All heavy atoms as TSV, in Angstrom:
chain	resi	resn	atom	element	x	y	z
A	1	THR	N	N	173.560	202.040	120.002
A	1	THR	CA	C	172.198	202.553	120.088
A	1	THR	C	C	171.961	203.560	118.990
A	1	THR	O	O	172.911	204.011	118.361
A	1	THR	CB	C	171.955	203.221	121.451
A	1	THR	OG1	O	172.706	204.409	121.522
A	1	THR	CG2	C	172.291	202.286	122.594
A	2	PHE	N	N	170.701	203.918	118.756
A	2	PHE	CA	C	170.399	204.912	117.741
A	2	PHE	C	C	170.945	206.304	118.153
A	2	PHE	O	O	171.374	207.062	117.287
A	2	PHE	CB	C	168.887	204.954	117.473
A	2	PHE	CG	C	168.390	203.694	116.874
A	2	PHE	CD1	C	167.518	202.917	117.564
A	2	PHE	CD2	C	168.783	203.331	115.608
A	2	PHE	CE1	C	167.043	201.705	117.005
A	2	PHE	CE2	C	168.316	202.131	115.024
A	2	PHE	CZ	C	167.472	201.336	115.733
A	3	ASP	N	N	170.949	206.588	119.430
A	3	ASP	CA	C	171.532	207.852	119.876
A	3	ASP	C	C	173.052	207.882	119.626
A	3	ASP	O	O	173.588	208.910	119.214
A	3	ASP	CB	C	171.252	208.068	121.348
A	3	ASP	CG	C	169.798	208.403	121.639
A	3	ASP	OD1	O	169.132	208.929	120.718
A	3	ASP	OD2	O	169.305	208.093	122.737
A	4	ASP	N	N	173.730	206.750	119.793
A	4	ASP	CA	C	175.144	206.656	119.512
A	4	ASP	C	C	175.378	206.823	118.001
A	4	ASP	O	O	176.344	207.494	117.605
A	4	ASP	CB	C	175.723	205.337	119.957
A	4	ASP	CG	C	175.823	205.185	121.472
A	4	ASP	OD1	O	175.855	206.211	122.149
A	4	ASP	OD2	O	175.810	204.034	121.960
A	5	LEU	N	N	174.521	206.265	117.207
A	5	LEU	CA	C	174.614	206.412	115.740
A	5	LEU	C	C	174.486	207.898	115.394
A	5	LEU	O	O	175.266	208.422	114.587
A	5	LEU	CB	C	173.552	205.595	115.021
A	5	LEU	CG	C	173.443	205.847	113.501
A	5	LEU	CD1	C	174.741	205.420	112.802
A	5	LEU	CD2	C	172.267	205.089	112.934
A	6	PHE	N	N	173.527	208.564	115.980
A	6	PHE	CA	C	173.352	209.996	115.740
A	6	PHE	C	C	174.607	210.775	116.073
A	6	PHE	O	O	175.073	211.595	115.278
A	6	PHE	CB	C	172.140	210.519	116.527
A	6	PHE	CG	C	172.045	212.017	116.526
A	6	PHE	CD1	C	171.512	212.692	115.433
A	6	PHE	CD2	C	172.486	212.754	117.596
A	6	PHE	CE1	C	171.463	214.064	115.419
A	6	PHE	CE2	C	172.416	214.151	117.578
A	6	PHE	CZ	C	171.911	214.789	116.501
A	7	GLU	N	N	175.130	210.547	117.253
A	7	GLU	CA	C	176.346	211.266	117.681
A	7	GLU	C	C	177.525	210.985	116.780
A	7	GLU	O	O	178.289	211.876	116.417
A	7	GLU	CB	C	176.703	210.895	119.128
A	7	GLU	CG	C	175.702	211.427	120.124
A	7	GLU	CD	C	175.554	212.953	120.134
A	7	GLU	OE1	O	176.556	213.639	119.857
A	7	GLU	OE2	O	174.446	213.415	120.383
A	8	PHE	N	N	177.669	209.703	116.356
A	8	PHE	CA	C	178.765	209.317	115.476
A	8	PHE	C	C	178.605	210.064	114.115
A	8	PHE	O	O	179.579	210.681	113.619
A	8	PHE	CB	C	178.796	207.825	115.252
A	8	PHE	CG	C	179.788	207.386	114.224
A	8	PHE	CD1	C	181.106	207.223	114.589
A	8	PHE	CD2	C	179.413	207.135	112.919
A	8	PHE	CE1	C	182.057	206.821	113.648
A	8	PHE	CE2	C	180.373	206.729	111.997
A	8	PHE	CZ	C	181.670	206.577	112.367
A	9	MET	N	N	177.445	210.002	113.512
A	9	MET	CA	C	177.227	210.616	112.220
A	9	MET	C	C	177.372	212.112	112.297
A	9	MET	O	O	177.932	212.742	111.402
A	9	MET	CB	C	175.869	210.221	111.643
A	9	MET	CG	C	175.723	208.729	111.356
A	9	MET	SD	S	176.956	208.074	110.198
A	9	MET	CE	C	176.424	208.873	108.658
A	10	ARG	N	N	176.843	212.702	113.358
A	10	ARG	CA	C	176.949	214.156	113.506
A	10	ARG	C	C	178.415	214.605	113.667
A	10	ARG	O	O	178.847	215.581	113.105
A	10	ARG	CB	C	176.125	214.562	114.730
A	10	ARG	CG	C	176.053	216.018	114.935
A	10	ARG	CD	C	175.302	216.648	113.810
A	10	ARG	NE	N	174.626	217.838	114.342
A	10	ARG	CZ	C	173.805	218.549	113.618
A	10	ARG	NH1	N	173.570	218.216	112.395
A	10	ARG	NH2	N	173.239	219.602	114.122
A	11	SER	N	N	179.173	213.836	114.443
A	11	SER	CA	C	180.563	214.200	114.675
A	11	SER	C	C	181.435	214.033	113.443
A	11	SER	O	O	182.521	214.616	113.375
A	11	SER	CB	C	181.154	213.363	115.830
A	11	SER	OG	O	181.309	212.023	115.461
A	12	ARG	N	N	181.003	213.227	112.487
A	12	ARG	CA	C	181.803	212.983	111.262
A	12	ARG	C	C	181.393	213.934	110.123
A	12	ARG	O	O	181.947	213.830	109.036
A	12	ARG	CB	C	181.652	211.537	110.792
A	12	ARG	CG	C	182.126	210.481	111.764
A	12	ARG	CD	C	183.530	210.765	112.309
A	12	ARG	NE	N	184.097	209.693	113.054
A	12	ARG	CZ	C	184.013	209.507	114.359
A	12	ARG	NH1	N	183.277	210.321	115.080
A	12	ARG	NH2	N	184.608	208.539	114.955
A	13	GLN	N	N	180.460	214.799	110.364
A	13	GLN	CA	C	179.940	215.698	109.309
A	13	GLN	C	C	180.728	217.011	109.225
A	13	GLN	O	O	181.041	217.627	110.241
A	13	GLN	CB	C	178.459	215.997	109.526
A	13	GLN	CG	C	177.847	216.722	108.356
A	13	GLN	CD	C	176.359	216.980	108.646
A	13	GLN	OE1	O	176.046	218.022	109.214
A	13	GLN	NE2	N	175.535	216.050	108.311
A	14	ILE	N	N	181.060	217.405	107.994
A	14	ILE	CA	C	181.621	218.723	107.780
A	14	ILE	C	C	180.473	219.725	107.805
A	14	ILE	O	O	179.476	219.513	107.104
A	14	ILE	CB	C	182.334	218.790	106.430
A	14	ILE	CG1	C	183.477	217.765	106.370
A	14	ILE	CG2	C	182.828	220.184	106.137
A	14	ILE	CD1	C	184.065	217.599	104.986
A	15	GLY	N	N	180.626	220.772	108.581
A	15	GLY	CA	C	179.545	221.762	108.645
A	15	GLY	C	C	180.091	223.115	108.954
A	15	GLY	O	O	181.308	223.319	109.064
A	16	PRO	N	N	179.167	224.099	109.149
A	16	PRO	CA	C	179.590	225.460	109.409
A	16	PRO	C	C	180.476	225.606	110.637
A	16	PRO	O	O	181.391	226.423	110.686
A	16	PRO	CB	C	178.290	226.228	109.616
A	16	PRO	CG	C	177.226	225.340	109.105
A	16	PRO	CD	C	177.749	223.941	109.100
A	17	SER	N	N	180.270	224.741	111.612
A	17	SER	CA	C	181.041	224.881	112.850
A	17	SER	C	C	182.173	223.868	112.928
A	17	SER	O	O	182.955	223.893	113.885
A	17	SER	CB	C	180.113	224.680	114.065
A	17	SER	OG	O	179.543	223.415	114.057
A	18	SER	N	N	182.307	222.998	111.911
A	18	SER	CA	C	183.351	221.995	111.925
A	18	SER	C	C	183.887	221.716	110.542
A	18	SER	O	O	183.074	221.300	109.681
A	18	SER	CB	C	182.839	220.715	112.589
A	18	SER	OG	O	183.806	219.711	112.411
A	19	THR	N	N	185.149	221.865	110.318
A	19	THR	CA	C	185.754	221.491	109.049
A	19	THR	C	C	186.588	220.226	109.240
A	19	THR	O	O	187.207	219.767	108.322
A	19	THR	CB	C	186.636	222.619	108.493
A	19	THR	OG1	O	187.634	222.948	109.465
A	19	THR	CG2	C	185.822	223.843	108.172
A	20	MET	N	N	186.545	219.665	110.411
A	20	MET	CA	C	187.332	218.445	110.712
A	20	MET	C	C	186.607	217.173	110.447
A	20	MET	O	O	187.157	216.065	110.600
A	20	MET	CB	C	187.807	218.511	112.177
A	20	MET	CG	C	188.650	219.696	112.543
A	20	MET	SD	S	190.192	219.773	111.574
A	20	MET	CE	C	191.025	218.328	112.193
A	21	GLY	N	N	185.367	217.269	109.997
A	21	GLY	CA	C	184.576	216.088	109.737
A	21	GLY	C	C	185.069	215.357	108.497
A	21	GLY	O	O	185.954	215.788	107.765
A	22	LEU	N	N	184.436	214.243	108.185
A	22	LEU	CA	C	184.799	213.429	107.030
A	22	LEU	C	C	183.798	213.596	105.863
A	22	LEU	O	O	184.195	213.375	104.743
A	22	LEU	CB	C	184.876	211.952	107.455
A	22	LEU	CG	C	185.888	211.590	108.499
A	22	LEU	CD1	C	185.729	210.146	108.923
A	22	LEU	CD2	C	187.301	211.840	108.014
A	23	PHE	N	N	182.560	213.860	106.203
A	23	PHE	CA	C	181.512	213.791	105.202
A	23	PHE	C	C	180.710	215.111	105.079
A	23	PHE	O	O	180.382	215.685	106.129
A	23	PHE	CB	C	180.508	212.661	105.526
A	23	PHE	CG	C	181.185	211.332	105.715
A	23	PHE	CD1	C	181.246	210.796	106.970
A	23	PHE	CD2	C	181.767	210.673	104.664
A	23	PHE	CE1	C	181.855	209.567	107.183
A	23	PHE	CE2	C	182.391	209.450	104.856
A	23	PHE	CZ	C	182.450	208.909	106.100
A	24	ARG	N	N	180.389	215.494	103.892
A	24	ARG	CA	C	179.481	216.631	103.706
A	24	ARG	C	C	178.043	216.211	103.930
A	24	ARG	O	O	177.767	214.996	103.825
A	24	ARG	CB	C	179.662	217.186	102.279
A	24	ARG	CG	C	181.001	217.754	102.018
A	24	ARG	CD	C	181.225	218.198	100.601
A	24	ARG	NE	N	180.031	218.160	99.787
A	24	ARG	CZ	C	179.849	218.850	98.680
A	24	ARG	NH1	N	180.798	219.609	98.249
A	24	ARG	NH2	N	178.747	218.779	97.976
A	25	PRO	N	N	177.150	217.117	104.240
A	25	PRO	CA	C	175.746	216.719	104.495
A	25	PRO	C	C	175.115	215.990	103.289
A	25	PRO	O	O	174.219	215.184	103.514
A	25	PRO	CB	C	175.061	218.056	104.736
A	25	PRO	CG	C	176.109	218.962	105.233
A	25	PRO	CD	C	177.391	218.532	104.519
A	26	ASP	N	N	175.573	216.218	102.072
A	26	ASP	CA	C	174.991	215.560	100.907
A	26	ASP	C	C	175.776	214.291	100.505
A	26	ASP	O	O	175.486	213.701	99.462
A	26	ASP	CB	C	174.896	216.512	99.726
A	26	ASP	CG	C	176.237	217.024	99.245
A	26	ASP	OD1	O	177.242	216.817	99.929
A	26	ASP	OD2	O	176.288	217.612	98.143
A	27	HIS	N	N	176.670	213.831	101.344
A	27	HIS	CA	C	177.411	212.596	101.091
A	27	HIS	C	C	176.415	211.420	101.023
A	27	HIS	O	O	175.549	211.328	101.877
A	27	HIS	CB	C	178.445	212.359	102.161
A	27	HIS	CG	C	179.251	211.108	101.943
A	27	HIS	ND1	N	180.366	211.130	101.149
A	27	HIS	CD2	C	179.110	209.850	102.398
A	27	HIS	CE1	C	180.876	209.886	101.106
A	27	HIS	NE2	N	180.142	209.087	101.875
A	28	PRO	N	N	176.495	210.566	100.013
A	28	PRO	CA	C	175.519	209.458	99.936
A	28	PRO	C	C	175.658	208.482	101.116
A	28	PRO	O	O	176.743	207.986	101.395
A	28	PRO	CB	C	175.862	208.753	98.646
A	28	PRO	CG	C	176.840	209.617	97.902
A	28	PRO	CD	C	177.431	210.565	98.913
A	29	ILE	N	N	174.578	208.236	101.782
A	29	ILE	CA	C	174.503	207.263	102.880
A	29	ILE	C	C	173.530	206.165	102.410
A	29	ILE	O	O	172.392	206.452	102.085
A	29	ILE	CB	C	173.979	207.887	104.179
A	29	ILE	CG1	C	174.827	209.104	104.593
A	29	ILE	CG2	C	173.905	206.841	105.277
A	29	ILE	CD1	C	176.205	208.834	105.038
A	30	VAL	N	N	174.017	204.908	102.332
A	30	VAL	CA	C	173.156	203.831	101.892
A	30	VAL	C	C	172.977	202.883	103.097
A	30	VAL	O	O	173.956	202.336	103.617
A	30	VAL	CB	C	173.779	203.065	100.710
A	30	VAL	CG1	C	172.890	201.907	100.254
A	30	VAL	CG2	C	174.086	204.036	99.541
A	31	ILE	N	N	171.731	202.674	103.464
A	31	ILE	CA	C	171.387	201.759	104.552
A	31	ILE	C	C	171.152	200.378	103.941
A	31	ILE	O	O	170.237	200.267	103.089
A	31	ILE	CB	C	170.188	202.264	105.353
A	31	ILE	CG1	C	170.514	203.627	105.961
A	31	ILE	CG2	C	169.768	201.259	106.414
A	31	ILE	CD1	C	169.362	204.404	106.504
A	32	VAL	N	N	171.909	199.370	104.320
A	32	VAL	CA	C	171.794	198.049	103.780
A	32	VAL	C	C	171.368	197.080	104.893
A	32	VAL	O	O	172.229	196.535	105.606
A	32	VAL	CB	C	173.099	197.572	103.129
A	32	VAL	CG1	C	172.910	196.242	102.444
A	32	VAL	CG2	C	173.634	198.640	102.158
A	33	PRO	N	N	170.076	196.872	105.058
A	33	PRO	CA	C	169.641	195.941	106.106
A	33	PRO	C	C	169.888	194.496	105.696
A	33	PRO	O	O	170.051	194.187	104.522
A	33	PRO	CB	C	168.146	196.226	106.227
A	33	PRO	CG	C	167.769	196.740	104.882
A	33	PRO	CD	C	168.956	197.456	104.330
A	34	THR	N	N	169.896	193.617	106.689
A	34	THR	CA	C	169.897	192.179	106.378
A	34	THR	C	C	168.439	191.737	106.246
A	34	THR	O	O	167.529	192.496	106.606
A	34	THR	CB	C	170.597	191.379	107.478
A	34	THR	OG1	O	169.817	191.474	108.662
A	34	THR	CG2	C	172.007	191.847	107.712
A	35	ARG	N	N	168.226	190.563	105.759
A	35	ARG	CA	C	166.841	190.055	105.642
A	35	ARG	C	C	166.172	189.931	106.991
A	35	ARG	O	O	164.956	189.945	107.114
A	35	ARG	CB	C	166.809	188.764	104.873
A	35	ARG	CG	C	167.245	188.937	103.437
A	35	ARG	CD	C	166.781	187.782	102.582
A	35	ARG	NE	N	167.304	187.869	101.234
A	35	ARG	CZ	C	166.735	188.653	100.300
A	35	ARG	NH1	N	165.732	189.398	100.561
A	35	ARG	NH2	N	167.286	188.714	99.085
A	36	SER	N	N	166.963	189.761	108.054
A	36	SER	CA	C	166.388	189.572	109.374
A	36	SER	C	C	166.254	190.915	110.149
A	36	SER	O	O	165.765	190.912	111.282
A	36	SER	CB	C	167.230	188.609	110.208
A	36	SER	OG	O	168.514	189.100	110.387
A	37	THR	N	N	166.679	192.013	109.551
A	37	THR	CA	C	166.567	193.323	110.218
A	37	THR	C	C	165.092	193.692	110.387
A	37	THR	O	O	164.322	193.586	109.420
A	37	THR	CB	C	167.287	194.397	109.416
A	37	THR	OG1	O	168.668	194.061	109.317
A	37	THR	CG2	C	167.188	195.761	110.059
A	38	ARG	N	N	164.726	194.096	111.547
A	38	ARG	CA	C	163.325	194.548	111.770
A	38	ARG	C	C	163.163	195.882	111.041
A	38	ARG	O	O	164.006	196.764	111.100
A	38	ARG	CB	C	163.078	194.696	113.259
A	38	ARG	CG	C	163.106	193.356	113.963
A	38	ARG	CD	C	162.978	193.448	115.450
A	38	ARG	NE	N	161.776	194.210	115.795
A	38	ARG	CZ	C	161.459	194.477	117.061
A	38	ARG	NH1	N	162.235	194.086	118.047
A	38	ARG	NH2	N	160.362	195.180	117.328
A	39	TRP	N	N	162.011	196.021	110.351
A	39	TRP	CA	C	161.755	197.206	109.544
A	39	TRP	C	C	161.855	198.464	110.369
A	39	TRP	O	O	162.400	199.469	109.947
A	39	TRP	CB	C	160.367	197.061	108.916
A	39	TRP	CG	C	160.008	198.254	108.077
A	39	TRP	CD1	C	158.973	199.122	108.289
A	39	TRP	CD2	C	160.666	198.755	106.889
A	39	TRP	NE1	N	158.950	200.104	107.336
A	39	TRP	CE2	C	159.985	199.880	106.466
A	39	TRP	CE3	C	161.763	198.329	106.168
A	39	TRP	CZ2	C	160.353	200.607	105.344
A	39	TRP	CZ3	C	162.139	199.055	105.038
A	39	TRP	CH2	C	161.432	200.162	104.663
A	40	GLU	N	N	161.342	198.421	111.608
A	40	GLU	CA	C	161.403	199.639	112.442
A	40	GLU	C	C	162.831	200.049	112.777
A	40	GLU	O	O	163.105	201.250	112.941
A	40	GLU	CB	C	160.550	199.502	113.688
A	40	GLU	CG	C	160.880	198.367	114.579
A	40	GLU	CD	C	160.075	197.078	114.329
A	40	GLU	OE1	O	159.504	196.917	113.209
A	40	GLU	OE2	O	159.976	196.278	115.246
A	41	HIS	N	N	163.752	199.087	112.808
A	41	HIS	CA	C	165.182	199.436	113.071
A	41	HIS	C	C	165.775	200.128	111.835
A	41	HIS	O	O	166.548	201.055	111.972
A	41	HIS	CB	C	165.962	198.176	113.433
A	41	HIS	CG	C	165.633	197.650	114.781
A	41	HIS	ND1	N	166.083	196.428	115.215
A	41	HIS	CD2	C	164.839	198.153	115.782
A	41	HIS	CE1	C	165.620	196.208	116.428
A	41	HIS	NE2	N	164.872	197.221	116.787
A	42	ALA	N	N	165.433	199.620	110.648
A	42	ALA	CA	C	165.909	200.275	109.430
A	42	ALA	C	C	165.373	201.712	109.309
A	42	ALA	O	O	166.115	202.622	108.984
A	42	ALA	CB	C	165.489	199.447	108.238
A	43	VAL	N	N	164.106	201.875	109.629
A	43	VAL	CA	C	163.513	203.208	109.568
A	43	VAL	C	C	164.092	204.125	110.623
A	43	VAL	O	O	164.381	205.316	110.363
A	43	VAL	CB	C	161.973	203.129	109.681
A	43	VAL	CG1	C	161.341	204.500	109.839
A	43	VAL	CG2	C	161.376	202.434	108.487
A	44	GLU	N	N	164.317	203.609	111.799
A	44	GLU	CA	C	164.942	204.422	112.880
A	44	GLU	C	C	166.359	204.834	112.498
A	44	GLU	O	O	166.784	205.921	112.782
A	44	GLU	CB	C	164.896	203.692	114.207
A	44	GLU	CG	C	165.381	204.506	115.380
A	44	GLU	CD	C	164.474	205.705	115.683
A	44	GLU	OE1	O	163.297	205.733	115.287
A	44	GLU	OE2	O	164.969	206.674	116.335
A	45	THR	N	N	167.072	203.944	111.817
A	45	THR	CA	C	168.401	204.278	111.323
A	45	THR	C	C	168.306	205.420	110.347
A	45	THR	O	O	169.078	206.412	110.395
A	45	THR	CB	C	169.067	203.077	110.691
A	45	THR	OG1	O	169.188	202.031	111.651
A	45	THR	CG2	C	170.444	203.396	110.115
A	46	LEU	N	N	167.389	205.352	109.399
A	46	LEU	CA	C	167.149	206.455	108.436
A	46	LEU	C	C	166.843	207.748	109.208
A	46	LEU	O	O	167.407	208.807	108.879
A	46	LEU	CB	C	166.001	206.105	107.515
A	46	LEU	CG	C	165.553	207.238	106.611
A	46	LEU	CD1	C	166.402	207.304	105.381
A	46	LEU	CD2	C	164.100	207.055	106.228
A	47	ASN	N	N	165.961	207.688	110.167
A	47	ASN	CA	C	165.628	208.873	110.955
A	47	ASN	C	C	166.823	209.490	111.632
A	47	ASN	O	O	167.000	210.719	111.652
A	47	ASN	CB	C	164.524	208.561	111.977
A	47	ASN	CG	C	163.198	208.261	111.332
A	47	ASN	OD1	O	162.950	208.676	110.197
A	47	ASN	ND2	N	162.355	207.564	112.044
A	48	MET	N	N	167.657	208.670	112.252
A	48	MET	CA	C	168.816	209.176	112.955
A	48	MET	C	C	169.820	209.834	112.010
A	48	MET	O	O	170.373	210.866	112.298
A	48	MET	CB	C	169.532	208.070	113.738
A	48	MET	CG	C	168.815	207.690	115.011
A	48	MET	SD	S	168.719	209.064	116.155
A	48	MET	CE	C	167.018	208.985	116.605
A	49	VAL	N	N	170.047	209.215	110.873
A	49	VAL	CA	C	171.012	209.789	109.897
A	49	VAL	C	C	170.459	211.106	109.363
A	49	VAL	O	O	171.202	212.071	109.243
A	49	VAL	CB	C	171.259	208.754	108.778
A	49	VAL	CG1	C	172.099	209.394	107.657
A	49	VAL	CG2	C	171.984	207.555	109.323
A	50	ALA	N	N	169.166	211.151	109.070
A	50	ALA	CA	C	168.543	212.410	108.589
A	50	ALA	C	C	168.590	213.462	109.711
A	50	ALA	O	O	168.861	214.631	109.463
A	50	ALA	CB	C	167.109	212.146	108.157
A	51	ARG	N	N	168.302	213.039	110.936
A	51	ARG	CA	C	168.361	214.000	112.061
A	51	ARG	C	C	169.781	214.564	112.280
A	51	ARG	O	O	169.940	215.715	112.697
A	51	ARG	CB	C	167.925	213.282	113.337
A	51	ARG	CG	C	167.729	214.235	114.515
A	51	ARG	CD	C	167.141	213.510	115.698
A	51	ARG	NE	N	167.927	213.909	116.848
A	51	ARG	CZ	C	168.265	213.183	117.838
A	51	ARG	NH1	N	167.908	211.923	117.919
A	51	ARG	NH2	N	168.989	213.651	118.846
A	52	ALA	N	N	170.782	213.772	111.923
A	52	ALA	CA	C	172.168	214.236	112.008
A	52	ALA	C	C	172.502	215.249	110.918
A	52	ALA	O	O	173.553	215.833	110.929
A	52	ALA	CB	C	173.117	213.050	111.955
A	53	GLY	N	N	171.581	215.416	109.973
A	53	GLY	CA	C	171.741	216.447	108.941
A	53	GLY	C	C	172.189	215.954	107.568
A	53	GLY	O	O	172.433	216.768	106.691
A	54	TYR	N	N	172.154	214.645	107.355
A	54	TYR	CA	C	172.476	214.120	106.031
A	54	TYR	C	C	171.266	214.158	105.147
A	54	TYR	O	O	170.156	213.848	105.586
A	54	TYR	CB	C	173.058	212.700	106.120
A	54	TYR	CG	C	174.418	212.705	106.817
A	54	TYR	CD1	C	174.504	212.613	108.183
A	54	TYR	CD2	C	175.576	212.831	106.076
A	54	TYR	CE1	C	175.747	212.643	108.807
A	54	TYR	CE2	C	176.804	212.882	106.679
A	54	TYR	CZ	C	176.880	212.758	108.049
A	54	TYR	OH	O	178.096	212.799	108.684
A	55	THR	N	N	171.455	214.531	103.891
A	55	THR	CA	C	170.313	214.740	102.982
A	55	THR	C	C	170.220	213.745	101.830
A	55	THR	O	O	169.226	213.751	101.126
A	55	THR	CB	C	170.401	216.153	102.377
A	55	THR	OG1	O	171.641	216.312	101.678
A	55	THR	CG2	C	170.279	217.216	103.484
A	56	ASN	N	N	171.216	212.885	101.683
A	56	ASN	CA	C	171.245	211.952	100.559
A	56	ASN	C	C	171.267	210.522	101.147
A	56	ASN	O	O	172.270	209.852	101.051
A	56	ASN	CB	C	172.457	212.228	99.689
A	56	ASN	CG	C	172.471	211.423	98.400
A	56	ASN	OD1	O	171.521	210.693	98.119
A	56	ASN	ND2	N	173.514	211.563	97.615
A	57	VAL	N	N	170.152	210.106	101.703
A	57	VAL	CA	C	170.066	208.816	102.378
A	57	VAL	C	C	169.112	207.886	101.640
A	57	VAL	O	O	167.957	208.295	101.322
A	57	VAL	CB	C	169.552	208.996	103.834
A	57	VAL	CG1	C	169.606	207.683	104.591
A	57	VAL	CG2	C	170.366	210.070	104.544
A	58	THR	N	N	169.523	206.676	101.352
A	58	THR	CA	C	168.675	205.729	100.645
A	58	THR	C	C	168.827	204.321	101.271
A	58	THR	O	O	169.714	204.087	102.057
A	58	THR	CB	C	169.099	205.602	99.156
A	58	THR	OG1	O	170.446	205.209	99.069
A	58	THR	CG2	C	168.892	206.913	98.399
A	59	PHE	N	N	167.895	203.473	100.890
A	59	PHE	CA	C	167.900	202.064	101.281
A	59	PHE	C	C	168.404	201.223	100.091
A	59	PHE	O	O	168.046	201.512	98.966
A	59	PHE	CB	C	166.529	201.542	101.660
A	59	PHE	CG	C	166.061	201.986	103.029
A	59	PHE	CD1	C	165.083	202.939	103.144
A	59	PHE	CD2	C	166.592	201.431	104.173
A	59	PHE	CE1	C	164.619	203.366	104.373
A	59	PHE	CE2	C	166.141	201.862	105.409
A	59	PHE	CZ	C	165.171	202.801	105.506
A	60	ALA	N	N	169.143	200.160	100.392
A	60	ALA	CA	C	169.503	199.156	99.390
A	60	ALA	C	C	168.655	197.924	99.692
A	60	ALA	O	O	168.056	197.807	100.745
A	60	ALA	CB	C	170.986	198.819	99.480
A	61	ARG	N	N	168.608	197.036	98.747
A	61	ARG	CA	C	167.887	195.756	98.952
A	61	ARG	C	C	168.514	195.019	100.107
A	61	ARG	O	O	169.744	195.026	100.271
A	61	ARG	CB	C	167.945	194.914	97.703
A	61	ARG	CG	C	167.136	195.450	96.549
A	61	ARG	CD	C	167.186	194.448	95.415
A	61	ARG	NE	N	166.457	194.964	94.273
A	61	ARG	CZ	C	165.204	194.741	94.041
A	61	ARG	NH1	N	164.513	193.947	94.827
A	61	ARG	NH2	N	164.614	195.244	92.985
A	62	PRO	N	N	167.703	194.355	100.914
A	62	PRO	CA	C	168.239	193.573	102.025
A	62	PRO	C	C	169.251	192.540	101.570
A	62	PRO	O	O	169.105	191.962	100.496
A	62	PRO	CB	C	167.012	192.907	102.622
A	62	PRO	CG	C	165.874	193.748	102.229
A	62	PRO	CD	C	166.237	194.309	100.864
A	63	GLN	N	N	170.273	192.349	102.335
A	63	GLN	CA	C	171.328	191.371	102.054
A	63	GLN	C	C	171.202	190.166	102.978
A	63	GLN	O	O	170.737	190.280	104.084
A	63	GLN	CB	C	172.694	192.028	102.249
A	63	GLN	CG	C	172.948	193.244	101.390
A	63	GLN	CD	C	172.987	192.924	99.937
A	63	GLN	OE1	O	173.756	192.057	99.488
A	63	GLN	NE2	N	172.195	193.619	99.149
A	64	GLY	N	N	171.663	189.065	102.482
A	64	GLY	CA	C	171.754	187.841	103.287
A	64	GLY	C	C	170.453	187.222	103.454
A	64	GLY	O	O	169.742	186.828	104.168
């Protein structure tokens, strides 16, 4: 779910309260939808990653 995505991304982030994460907030995150991905799902993914505190989030061209 998108909430699970948020929790996963948040738990993997290095931040002021956690140095055990894997990624800094400015780590590049590239969302690569498939051609059949619904646009609102791609946008919601972007929203969840941004809400988790990542600042370098982009879309790639749809695959497949």
